[in-house]
C-alpha positions in Angstrom: -0.2 0.1 0.1 1.5 3.3 -0.8 2.3 5.9 1.8 1.2 9.1 2.6 3.2 11.3 3.8 3.0 14.9 5.3 4.5 16.2 2.2 1.3 15.2 -0.1 -1.1 17.3 2.3 -1.7 20.5 1.7 -1.3 22.0 5.7 -1.2 25.5 5.7 -4.1 27.9 5.0 -2.1 29.9 2.5 -1.9 26.9 0.3 -5.6 26.3 0.7 -5.9 29.8 -0.4 -3.8 29.3 -3.3 -5.9 26.9 -4.7 -9.4 28.6 -4.2 -7.9 32.0 -5.8 -6.6 30.6 -8.9 -7.4 27.1 -9.8 -5.7 26.0 -13.2 -8.4 23.0 -13.1 -11.5 22.4 -11.8 -13.7 18.8 -12.2 -16.7 17.8 -10.5 -19.4 15.4 -9.9 -22.8 15.4 -8.3 -20.9 14.3 -4.7 -17.4 16.1 -5.2 -15.5 19.1 -6.9 -11.9 19.0 -7.3 -9.7 22.4 -7.9 -5.9 22.0 -9.1 -3.3 24.2 -9.5 -0.2 23.3 -10.9 2.8 23.5 -8.6 6.8 23.4 -9.0 7.1 21.2 -5.8 7.9 17.9 -6.2 4.6 15.2 -6.2 1.1 16.6 -5.8 -0.3 17.5 -2.4 -3.6 17.2 -1.2 -6.5 18.7 1.1 -9.8 17.4 1.6 -12.9 19.6 3.1 -15.7 18.3 4.0 -18.1 20.7 5.7 -20.7 19.9 8.5 -23.3 21.5 6.7 -23.1 18.9 3.7 -22.4 15.7 5.6 -23.7 16.3 9.3 -22.0 13.1 11.2 -18.1 12.9 11.7 -18.0 9.1 11.2 -19.4 10.3 7.5 -16.9 12.9 7.1 -14.2 10.9 8.1 -14.7 7.7 6.2 -15.1 10.2 2.8 -11.7 11.5 3.9 -10.1 8.3 4.0 -11.5 7.5 1.1 -10.4 10.5 -1.0 -6.9 10.1 0.6 -6.8 6.5 -0.7 -8.1 7.3 -4.1 -5.1 10.1 -4.3 -2.6 7.5 -2.9 -3.4 4.5 -5.3 -4.0 7.1 -8.5 -1.1 9.3 -8.4 -1.2 12.3 -10.8 2.3 12.6 -13.4 1.9 16.1 -13.4 2.6 18.2 -10.0 -0.7 19.6 -8.6 -2.0 21.2 -5.3 -5.6 19.4 -4.9 -8.2 20.6 -2.9 -11.3 18.1 -2.7 -14.8 19.5 -1.6 -17.6 17.2 -0.9 -21.0 18.3 -2.1 -24.3 17.0 -0.1 -24.6 14.3 -2.7 -21.3 12.3 -1.1 -23.0 11.3 2.2 -25.7 9.3 0.9 -22.8 7.2 -1.3 -21.7 3.9 0.0 -17.8 3.2 -0.5 -17.9 1.9 -3.9 -20.0 4.8 -5.3 -17.3 7.1 -3.8 -14.4 5.0 -5.0 -16.2 5.0 -8.9 -16.9 9.0 -8.4 -13.3 9.4 -7.5 -11.6 7.5 -10.1 -13.9 9.1 -13.1 -12.9 12.4 -11.7 -9.3 11.7 -11.3 -9.6 10.5 -15.7 -11.2 13.9 -16.0 -8.5 15.5 -14.5 -5.9 13.9 -16.4 -7.2 14.5 -19.5 -7.8 18.2 -18.4 -4.4 18.5 -17.7 -3.2 16.7 -20.9 -5.3 18.8 -23.1 
């Protein structure tokens, strides 16, 4: 299983703000939005935002965060991006398999847009 080091995470508010202010790419589905910004750093980094307003129970928010991180670990991008993944309310109603399918499609869309 690939690891998920601290260097693969967006950890500072400035990192999130940079991606929110000027995303180079945006892909979305009914359950998630992915914002991406090219970076000069070595390797992609990810930040996950799941609002309590959209997913009420902490256990469900944590499950979604784990699934997003797992998808990121298993499907590394060839280009270096800072990514922010936002959950929509529809994500709360999905089971694990549906979430993984949705994220797989978003990653494919992101790759396609990055190469265009």
